[in-house]
N, C-alpha and C positions, 0 to 999 in steps of 0.2 A: 316077422321080418318082411313078409310080403306086403304089409301095409305101408312100410316106409318107401319102397320104390314107387308105389302108386301115388303117394303124396308128392314125390319128386316129379313124376310125370304130370300130375295135375298142375303143378307150379309152372312147368315149361309150356303147357298148352295155351294158357292165356297170353303169354309173351309172344308165341308164334302167331296167334290170331290177331294181336294188335299190329304186328309187323305186316301181316298179310293185308289187313284193313288199310293201313297207310299206303301200301303199294298199290292197292286197287283204287283208292281215292286219287292218288297221284296220276295213275294211268288214265282215269276218266277225265281229270282236269287237263291233261296234255291233249287228249282227243278233242275235248270241247274247244280249247283255245286254238288248236290246229284247224278245226272245222270252221270256226269263226274267222280266222285269218284267211283261209281259202275262200270263203264266201265274200269277204271284203275285196280281195284281189280280183275275183271273177266279176264282181259288180263294177269295179273301176274299169276293167278291160271292156266290159259290155258298154259302159257309158262312153268310153273313148272310141269304140267301134261305131257307135251311133252318131258320132260327131258332136256329142255333147261335151261340155267342159265340166269337170268335177267341182270346180269352185262355185259356179252358180247354183248347183244342186245343194251344196253345203250352205250357201247363203240363204237359199230359199227355205232350208230346213229351220233356220233360225227365225224366220218371220212367223210370228204368232197370229193366226187368224182371229183370235179372240182379244188381241191387244186393243187397247183404247186408242182410237185415232186422234190426231191433233187437228185443230182447226185454225185456219189462217184467214182472218177477215180482211177484206180489201176495203179501201175507202169507197164511199158511194160515188158512182159515176153518173154524170149528167151528159147525155149524148143527143145530138140532133139526129132524127130518124130520116130515112130515105123516102118519106112521103112527098108527094107533089106539093110544091109551095114551100117546103122546108120549115114549116111552123110547128111541127110536132117534135116533142122531146121525150126522152125516157130517163128516169132517175132509177138506177138499179144498184142495189147493195148485194155484193157477192161475197160468199165465204167459201174458201177452198178447203176440202177435206184432204189431209195428207196422211201418210202412213204413220209417222211418229214425229217426235220433237226434232230429231236429227234431220228428217226430211223437210220439216218446216224451215229449218235454217238454210237448207239447200235451195228451197223454192224462193226464199226471201232474196237470195242473191240474184235470181233471174226475174224478180217481180216487175221491174220496169218494162221488160220485153213482153211479159205475160199481160200486163195491164194494157199496153199499146195494142197487142193483138186482140184483146177482148173489146176495146173501144172500136176498133175497125170492124169487128164482127157485128156489134150492136148497131153501128151507124149504117150498115147495109140492110137492115131490117126495116119494115114498115110498121106503123102502129097496129094495123090490122093483123099482121103476123104475130106480133108480140102479145096481143090481147087474147089469143086463143091458147088453150092449154098445150096443144101440139106444138105451137110456135115456141112456147117457153121450154118445153122438153127438148126440142131441136136445138135451141140456143144453149141449153145446159150441156148437151153432147158436144156441140161445136166449141164451147169454151173449154171443156175437158180435153178435147183434141188439141186446141190451141195452147193449153198449159203444158202439153207434152212436147211441144216443138223445141224448146230450149234443151231438152234432154234427149233429142234424137228421134222423137216420135212425131205424130201428127199426120202421117202419110197413109193412114189406113185405107181411105177411100181410093187413092191412086193405086195402092197395092192390090185392093180387091178387084178393080177394073182390069189391071194388067194380068192378074191371075186368071180371071175369067176368059180373057182372050187367048191366053196360052193354054195348050192342052196338057202341058207337063204338070205333074202333081209334085208339089214341094211340101216339105214338112213345115207346118205353121208353128212358129215360135212365139209364145206369149211373153211379152216383156212387161214388167211392172214398172210404171213410172211413179214418181213421188206423189203426184196429185191423183187421188182416188175418186173424188167426187166434187160436184159443184152444187152449192146450196144458195138459194136466193134469200137474203135477209129483208130486202124490200124491193118492190117492183111497181113503179108508178109511171104510167104513160099519160102525157098531157098533150 
């Protein structure tokens, strides 16, 4: 007779262990979710205290650094150079590297203003400046800055000079503009 009660206790033990396992798993799950939620709230408060906005951080998280950039070729430009006598010209083909196809559409909307700015930049250069590699690199940087003007950029040099004259330290905010790079597809100086 003693064998029968042991069999009954053996049947109850696995049922109790299953219930206990479910309770433990549920408790661990509640702790993990609570900890994750607390971390998220603390991170949002820290971002708000630093003066940062949570929306740009979220948007920056979606930008894939390995994404394939889009290219926006501009029509070749023929420009009179600033050489004495005014007889020198440059024919320059430029391709703008943009973040993605959506950015390409945005840049296309401002293309007349960007092209005008680029033409003015090139017309201020001399043939001697443009024939040197340093001159071409400086022109590419200037074109990149000029392409940021319609989007609220292009004032980096003025900001750098004013920041160096003031002794206050301000947090530098890096803003991404749609145009990431400038490539020359042709470069002829005559």
